N, C-alpha and C positions, 0 to 999 in steps of 0.2 A: 656261288658261280664262279667257276674258274675258266670256263670256255664258252665261245659262241660258234654255234655251229650252223652252216648254211645262210648266213645273212649276207654275203658279198658275191659278186659276178664270179662266176666258175673261173674267167680267164684272169681274175686279178693275181698280181704277182706276190710270192711269199713273202717280200718285204713289205708290201702294203698291208697284206693279210695279218702278218705278225704286229705290225704296228697300230692297224684299225681295231685289232682284236683285245689290244691291251688298253687301248684308250677306252675303248667301249666298256669293258668291265671294271676299269678305275672309276668312269665316272658313274655306273651303277651303283659302284660299292660307296662312292661318296651321297648318293641319294638313299642309301640305305632300302632298298626295295624289299619287302615282305609281302606274301600272301595277303594280308590285311592289316595285321597290326605290328607295329614295331615293338612295342613293349606294354605289359600289363603289370601294374602294381596292386598289391594287395597289402593294404597298411592297419594294423591295429594300434590305435594310440591307447588303450586301456583295455582293461577285461571286461568291463560292464557297458560297453559302446560296440556298436555294428561296426565292422570293418570298412573301410573306404576303397572303392575301386575305381582306379583311374587307368584309362587307355589312351594312348599315345599314337595316333595316325599319322601316316608319311605324307609330308607335303612335298611332292616332287615338283618342283615351280617350271611352268613353261620356258622360263629364260633359261635353266638349266638345260632342258631339252635343245631348244634352239641354239645354244652354244655349241653342244654336242653335234648337233645337225651341221653345223658350220664347220667344225673340226674335221668330220668326216668326209664333207665334200671338198676341202682343201687338199686331204691326202688323196683322195681320188682322182681329183682333178690335174695334181701334180704333175708335172714333165718329167721328174726325176724319180729313180728308183733307189736312189743312196739312200741307205739306211738310216745316218745320222741326219740328213737332211729331212728326212721323213716324220723320224722322232721329234726334230723342232717343230715342224708343222703341226705335229699333234701335242705339241708344249708335255712331252714326256722327257724326263732325266734318263738318260743311258744308263747312270751309274746307280740309279735306286729303283726305277719303276718297272723293271724287266724280269726281276726275280720271279721264277716260276712260270714265266711266260711260255706261250708255245712257239718257236720260231722256226719250226720244220723247214728246211731248204732255203734258209735265208742266205743271202750274200751278204757278210759282215767283214768281206776281206779287205785288212787293212785298218778298220776301225778302231779307235783308240778307246779300250775297256778297261784299263788300268785302274784299278781298285775298285771295279764294279762290283754289286751285289747281283750275282747272277743263280745264286742256289736254286736247286731245283727246277732250272730252266730247262726247256725241251729244244734242244740245237740238234736234233737227229738229221744227218744228210747236210748240213748247213756248211758254207764256206767260210773259214776263219783263216785262209791262208795270211799271213804275214798281220795277223791282228796283233794288238797289245793287250793281253791279259795279265800282264804282272801283277801281281798283288792282289788277284781277283777273288771274290768268293763264288767258287765253283763246284761247291759240297754238292754232291748227289745230282750234279748235271747230267742230263741226256745227250750224248754226243756221239752215238753209234752211227759210224759211216761217215762222219763229219771229216771234212779236209783242214786241218792246223796246220799244214805245211809251213814251216819257218815263223811259225807264231812264237811270240814271246809269253811263256808262262811262269817265268822267275816267280818264286814266293808265292805261287798260286795256291789256295785251298783247293783241291781236287778229292778231296777224303770220299771214297765209296761213289766216286764218278763212274758213270758208262761211257767208257771209250772203246768199246770193241770193233773192231774192223775199222777204226779212225786212222787217218794218216797224221802223223806227228813228225815225219822226216823233216829233218834239220831244224826242228822246233828247240826252243831254250827253256828246258824244266828244271834248270836250278835252283836248289832250295826248295821246290815245290812238295805238297803234302797230298800223297798219292795212297795214301794209307787206304787198303781196302777195295781200292779202285780196279774196275774189270777192263784190263788191257789186251784181252783174248784176240789173237790176229792182228794187232795193231801194227802199223809201220812206223817204227821208231829209228829206223836208218839214220846214223849220222846226228842225232839227237844229243843234246846236253843234258844229263839225268845227274850230273855232279853235286851231291850233297842233298839230294833229294830223297822222299820218306817212301819206299815202297813196300813197308812190313804189311804182309796178309794181302798185297795185290796178285791179281793173276793175271800174267803173262804169257799164258800157255799159246804158243804158236806164233808169238811176236817176232818182229824182224827188226834186232837190235845192230844190225851190220853196221859197224864203225860208230856205234854209240859210245860216248863217254859217260861211265858208273862211277866215278871217283870218288869216294867218300860216300857213296850211295848206301841206305840200309836197305838191304834184301831180305831181314828177317822172316823166313817163312811166306816168301813170295815164290809162287808158283811158276817155275822156269820150265815146264814140261814143253819139248819141242821148239824152243826158241832158235832164232838164228842168230849167232853171236861173232860170227868171224870178223875180227879186226875190232871188236868192242873190247874197251878198257875197264877193268876193275882194280879195285883195291883188295889186299889179301883179308881186311878185316871187315868184309861187307855184311857179314852176319850168316854166311853161307857154309853149309857143312862141306866136310872133306870129299864127299861122294857128288856134290852138285858142283863144286870148284873144278873136280877132276872132269866132270861131264863137261863143263862149260869149255875148258881147257882143249878138248877133243875135239870141240866144234869150233877151234880158232880164236877164241878168247882170248886176251891177254892181261893177265894178273900182275899189276906192279907191286912191290914192296911197301907194306903199311910204314 
C-alpha cells in the first residue's frame, strides 16, 4: 500500500493530507498488515520425515492503533498548516520519511529540505518557493506545474525528474544532476545552471532568459524552441555548431572556453 484514498474530510488542507497519509502508510507498514498470514514456512529436516508447516499471524496491537489515532487527532486539530510543524506533530522525519510520498499542491515554501531523500515523491503543483533542496535526492520526482522560484537546488540529484511547466525562475541549480529530466516549457529565467548536468534532458519550449549555463553539460539536450535571450553559455557545452548558431540567433551569449 502506497496511497490512502478518501479517508479524510474533503476540506482538509493539502499539507495535512500529505502528512496524515504518509504517517498512516508508515504505521501500516510497521504493523505489516497482510490479508491473513504474514508468513508461511515449509521446512524439511530430513527426507524420511514429514515437513513441518509454520504459520505466523499478525499481531496488530491495540496500543499501536491507539497511538496512530492520537497522532491523527493531533494533526487534524492543529491550528497550524506549516508543513514542518505538522511533520513534527506526526513524528515524521522531513529528511527521510517522505520519499515516494504524495504531496500534491502542498505548501513547502521556504522549508529546509537540504539533503532530504525525496526520490519519487509526487509534488505536482506544490509551492516550493525559496525552499532549500541543496544536495537533496529528487531522482524521479514529479514536479509538474510546481513553483520552485528562488529555490536552492545546488548539487541536487534531479535525474529523470518531471519538471514540465514548473517555475524555476531565479533558482540555483549549480552542480545539479538533471540528466534525462523533463523540463519542457519550464520557466528557468535568471536561473543559475552553472556546472549542471543536462545530458539528454528535454528543455523544449523552456524559458532560459538571462539564465547562466556556464560549464553546463548540454550533450544531446533537446533545446527546440527555447527562449535564450541574454542566457550565457560556454563554447564547450557539448552543443553542435548548428545548435550553437541557433541559440546565438535567439540572443544567447557564448563566452570563450
